[in-house]
C-alpha positions as CSV (number, residue, x, y, z in Angstrom):
1,M,4.1,7.0,4.7
2,D,4.0,5.4,1.5
3,V,3.3,1.6,0.8
4,S,7.1,1.2,1.3
5,G,7.0,1.9,4.9
6,Q,9.2,4.8,4.2
7,I,8.1,8.0,5.8
8,K,8.8,11.1,3.3
9,Q,8.4,14.8,3.5
10,Y,7.6,17.0,0.5
11,A,7.5,20.4,-0.2
12,W,5.4,22.1,-2.8
13,S,6.9,24.2,-5.5
14,D,4.5,27.0,-6.4
15,T,6.9,27.8,-9.5
16,T,7.3,24.4,-10.7
17,K,3.7,23.1,-9.5
18,T,5.5,19.7,-8.3
19,A,6.3,18.2,-5.1
20,N,9.9,18.0,-4.1
21,L,11.1,15.2,-1.8
22,L,13.0,16.7,1.3
23,W,13.9,13.8,3.1
24,S,12.6,10.0,3.7
25,L,13.6,7.5,6.4
26,P,14.9,5.0,6.0
27,E,16.9,6.8,2.9
28,Q,17.2,3.6,0.6
29,L,14.1,1.5,-0.2
30,C,16.2,-1.4,0.2
31,D,16.5,-0.7,3.7
32,V,12.8,-0.9,4.5
33,Y,12.2,-4.4,6.4
34,G,10.6,-6.8,3.9
35,I,10.2,-4.4,1.0
36,C,10.3,-7.3,-1.2
37,G,8.2,-10.1,0.5
38,P,9.1,-13.3,1.6
39,F,10.6,-14.4,-1.8
40,G,12.0,-11.4,-3.0
41,N,15.2,-9.6,-3.2
42,C,15.7,-6.0,-3.0
43,N,18.5,-5.0,-6.0
44,Q,20.9,-2.3,-4.4
45,D,21.7,-0.7,-8.1
46,T,18.4,-0.6,-9.4
47,M,16.2,-0.4,-6.2
48,K,13.9,-2.9,-7.6
49,C,12.4,-6.0,-6.2
50,E,13.5,-9.1,-8.0
51,C,12.4,-12.7,-7.4
52,L,14.6,-15.4,-5.7
53,P,15.6,-17.9,-8.5
54,G,12.8,-20.4,-8.7
55,F,9.9,-17.8,-8.4
56,V,8.1,-15.8,-10.9
57,K,6.1,-12.6,-10.1
58,R,2.4,-12.8,-10.0
59,T,0.3,-10.5,-12.0
60,H,-2.5,-8.3,-10.6
61,V,-6.3,-9.8,-11.4
62,P,-8.7,-6.9,-11.7
63,V,-12.1,-7.6,-9.8
64,F,-15.1,-6.3,-11.7
65,A,-18.3,-5.1,-10.0
66,A,-21.4,-3.2,-11.3
67,D,-21.3,-0.7,-8.8
68,R,-18.1,1.2,-9.6
69,I,-16.8,3.9,-11.8
70,T,-14.5,3.0,-14.7
71,L,-11.5,4.5,-16.1
72,G,-12.8,7.6,-18.0
73,E,-16.0,8.3,-16.0
74,S,-16.5,10.7,-13.3
75,L,-19.1,12.0,-11.0
76,T,-20.3,15.5,-11.6
77,G,-23.0,17.5,-9.5
78,N,-25.6,15.5,-7.7
79,Q,-24.6,12.0,-9.0
80,T,-23.8,9.4,-7.0
81,I,-23.0,5.7,-7.0
82,I,-24.5,3.2,-4.5
83,S,-23.0,-0.1,-3.0
84,R,-24.5,-3.0,-4.1
85,G,-26.3,-3.9,-1.2
86,G,-27.6,-0.4,-1.0
87,N,-25.8,0.8,2.5
88,F,-23.5,3.1,0.9
89,E,-23.6,6.1,-1.4
90,L,-20.8,8.0,-2.9
91,G,-21.1,11.4,-4.5
92,F,-20.8,15.3,-3.3
93,F,-23.0,16.5,-1.2
94,K,-23.6,20.2,0.0
95,P,-22.4,19.6,3.9
96,A,-19.0,18.6,2.8
97,V,-16.3,20.9,2.5
98,L,-12.8,20.8,1.7
99,G,-10.6,23.4,3.7
100,D,-7.4,25.0,2.3
101,D,-5.6,22.5,4.7
102,A,-6.9,19.6,3.0
103,N,-9.4,18.5,5.9
104,L,-12.8,17.2,4.4
105,V,-15.2,18.1,6.8
106,L,-19.1,17.1,6.9
107,R,-21.3,19.6,8.6
108,D,-24.7,19.5,9.7
109,G,-26.9,21.2,7.0
110,S,-29.1,22.8,9.5
111,N,-26.5,23.9,12.0
112,P,-23.1,24.4,9.8
113,S,-21.1,24.9,13.0
114,L,-21.6,21.1,13.9
115,V,-19.0,19.0,12.6
116,I,-20.4,15.5,11.9
117,W,-16.8,13.9,10.4
118,Q,-13.5,15.3,9.3
119,G,-10.8,13.7,7.4
120,F,-8.2,14.7,10.1
121,D,-9.8,12.2,12.3
122,Y,-9.1,9.6,10.5
123,P,-5.5,9.7,9.1
124,T,-4.5,7.1,6.1
125,D,-1.0,7.1,4.7
126,T,-0.2,10.8,4.4
127,Y,0.2,13.3,7.2
128,L,-1.0,16.8,6.5
129,P,-0.1,19.7,8.5
130,G,-2.7,20.1,11.1
131,G,-3.8,16.8,10.9
132,R,-3.1,14.6,14.1
133,I,-1.0,11.8,15.4
134,G,-2.0,10.9,19.0
135,F,-4.6,9.9,21.1
136,N,-8.2,11.1,21.7
137,K,-9.1,11.1,25.5
138,N,-12.8,11.8,24.4
139,T,-13.5,9.4,21.7
140,K,-10.5,6.8,22.9
141,K,-9.7,6.8,19.0
142,T,-5.8,6.4,18.1
143,W,-4.7,8.8,15.5
144,L,-2.1,7.0,13.5
145,L,-0.6,6.7,9.7
146,T,-1.0,3.4,8.3
147,S,0.6,2.2,4.8
148,W,-1.2,1.1,1.9
149,R,-0.9,-2.6,1.3
150,N,0.6,-2.3,-2.2
151,Q,0.6,0.6,-4.7
152,E,-2.8,-0.6,-6.1
153,D,-4.6,-1.7,-3.0
154,P,-5.2,1.2,-0.2
155,A,-6.2,-1.6,2.1
156,P,-4.3,-1.3,5.5
157,G,-0.5,-2.4,5.0
158,I,1.8,-3.7,7.5
159,F,3.7,-0.4,8.5
160,T,2.1,2.3,10.7
161,L,3.6,5.4,12.6
162,E,2.3,6.2,16.0
163,L,2.8,8.0,19.0
164,N,4.0,5.9,22.1
165,L,1.9,7.4,24.8
166,E,4.3,6.2,27.7
167,Q,7.3,7.4,26.4
168,G,5.7,10.4,24.4
169,K,7.9,9.1,21.0
170,L,6.7,8.3,17.4
171,L,7.1,4.5,16.8
């Protein structure tokens, strides 16, 4: 599911090395509820949002912090960045394994069969084959897809795709 609330399925082409759109629902971007916000209008010809008369588009104002990676920088080897308060550290760690199914798995270093955390337990906006949508009876956690807030902000958006446990249907 993308930031627009459209659910899309892509197929990877080994020949062209691109992902090709197979289908999307709703089919047209302008058919997505509230796609242009409360003061916008979706132009059916261009499929772009336009401001209603009397309104102007706001520009994105970047936020700067000392605990970030800037454009052109990267982490390699055992380099990490640490959150401002020292509570979180980001880097590449030995017990992390990215599987061919795209599941990022953190394992116990002394017992590699013990899974500490895995990405498939925390789906975001993209369903990956092997991922889950539903309810984990052991942890009481619901697995659902959530759109991004907008194309630049990966914070949870207003659209979700989840399983209705009473009816066994996707919502």
